[in-house]
C-alpha positions, -999 to +999 in steps of 0.1 A: -122+062-041-098+069-013-092+096+013-064+105+037-068+111+074-040+131+092-041+127+130-034+156+153+002+157+164-009+148+200-022+114+188+000+084+191-003+049+176+019+036+205+037+049+235+068+028+232+094+029+204+093+004+174+126-013+184+108-045+195+094-050+160+128-060+147+122-096+161+088-100+144+087-125+116+075-119+081+062-153+073+059-152+035+076-121+019+073-121-019+098-112-047+079-092-073+089-099-109+073-078-136+069-083-174+054-059-199+059-026-215+043+008-223+029+011-188+011-023-186+028-050-165+020-084-152+033-088-117+043-122-104+047-126-066+071-154-057+071-165-021+105-162-003+117-177+029+105-162+062+126-134+077+125-110+107+119-073+102+155-067+112+166-090+083+142-073+059+155-039+069+190-049+061+179-063+027+160-031+019+191-010+029+213-027+002+223-004-026+203-023-052+171-018-031+176+017-020+156+045-036+174+071-058+191+097-037+178+126-058+144+138-047+141+116-016+155+137+012+121+150+023+102+117+016+124+098+039+121+123+067+099+113+096+095+148+109+060+161+112+055+190+087+028+215+089+039+245+070+025+250+035+058+257+018+073+225+031+043+205+019+045+220-016+082+212-018+075+176-006+048+172-033+074+181-060+097+155-045+070+129-047+064+135-084+102+130-090+100+097-071+070+086-091+089+093-124+118+072-112+095+044-101+079+040-136+113+042-154+124+007-162+097-009-141+101-043-157+133-060-147+133-049-111+125-074-084+119-059-050+107-080-021+075-070-004+067-082+032+030-080+025-001-096+041+018-106+072-004-119+101+016-110+133+014-090+164-001-055+160+021-025+165-008-004+179-011+002+217-041+011+238-032+049+235-044+048+199-080+046+212-107+042+185-081+043+157-064+012+170-067-010+139-064-042+160-096-032+179-114-012+152-151-010+161-166-023+129-197-041+117-174-070+108-160-074+144-195-070+159-212-096+136-185-122+128-177-148+155-144-159+140-112-139+133-103-135+097-066-124+093-063-093+072-101-087+072-112-085+109-076-084+123-048-063+107-020-074+084+015-060+088+033-047+056+070-041+053+078-022+021+110-012+002+117+009-028+095-002-058+076-028-038+041-025-053+004-034-049-014-040-082-049-028-091-075-045-069-106-041-047-109-055-012-124-089-004-162-086-005-157-050-017-152-039+019-136-007+031-099-008+040-079+014+064-041+016+062-018+033+087+018+040+079+037+035+112+071+048+100+095+052+071+092+064+035+061+074+018+035+052+001+020+065-032-016+056-040-038+056-071-075+050-069-107+053-089-142+058-074-167+029-073-186+045-102-156+039-125-150+003-114-166-014-144-148+010-168-114+000-152-124-037-155-131-033-192-098-015-197-079-042-178-096-069-198-085-052-231-049-049-218-046-083-202-069-105-225-052-138-216-058-134-179-094-122-185-102-154-206-089-177-178-107-159-149-134-133-149-122-121-116-085-119-126-080-084-110-085-100-076-052-119-082-034-086-077-011-091-106-020-063-131-001-030-129-013-001-152+003+033-155-021+061-145-018+076-180-036+045-194-065+051-171-067+088-179-065+081-217-095+058-212-115+086-196-113+071-161-113+095-131-082+090-111-072+101-076-035+102-065-024+105-028+009+105-010+007+089+024+034+100+048+044+084+081+017+087+108-011+091+083-041+069+075-055+061+040-090+047+037-103+030+005-140+028-001-161-002-012-155-013-048-129+014-053-100+000-073-066+011-060-029+004-065+004+020-056+040+015-044+064+022-016+090+050-020+115+033+003+117+012+035+085+016+056+061-002+079+023-002+076-006-020+091-040-024+075-074-040+080-109-041+064-141-028+080-177-025+072-205+000+081-242-004+084-246+023+058 
């Protein structure tokens, strides 16, 4: 359902620093309130007032929004790691972060600066991997710009800020680049398991399923991976570090969360295949 692309260390998303991004405005950040138990939660996204990235960074740095100190030293590091031993240690840290995330999920209310249509952080040096100029069937065929689909959205995340189970609009591909900051944890299922996940979600969230047959597109249903595994659904888990891409495939349900303050950019694309 997803794959990760790790660029060579010589590749850059931009030549300049990210300091200018502090003044960019997040037009509609959302406070995420969750209700539920036993690994199944309904997520409500409540729109907040607009703020700059600098203001969001200060909010994410408050004690109540900071990730647990235990197990996050490596996750918050922006150093480029290549040695196998360091990667294995980092993977163990990620599992600890994951355990802390699911503990007491309901009752927490992080703010997510998601789906923000603003200036891209990519520069010309990114070449073919510049998400604002991604050569795609969509950009070649569509005459108008569709924010978040043919032009990228910016995402500012903090500890526990989540994205619920969903597929992309029109079941397109998506590509997500983590510019800087803490890791992003992903869960995904292949397209062949999509209907099985939909049936599971309908049994867990029957009220939502009765109101709308496409309720998963509302991005409000969070399910613990153990629920999918118990239902016999194949599951992929990935940890995206800073300076890495994650690609989701057509009709591949995915969800996840941010392990701390970070900044990502994402767009959809299509292929003739």
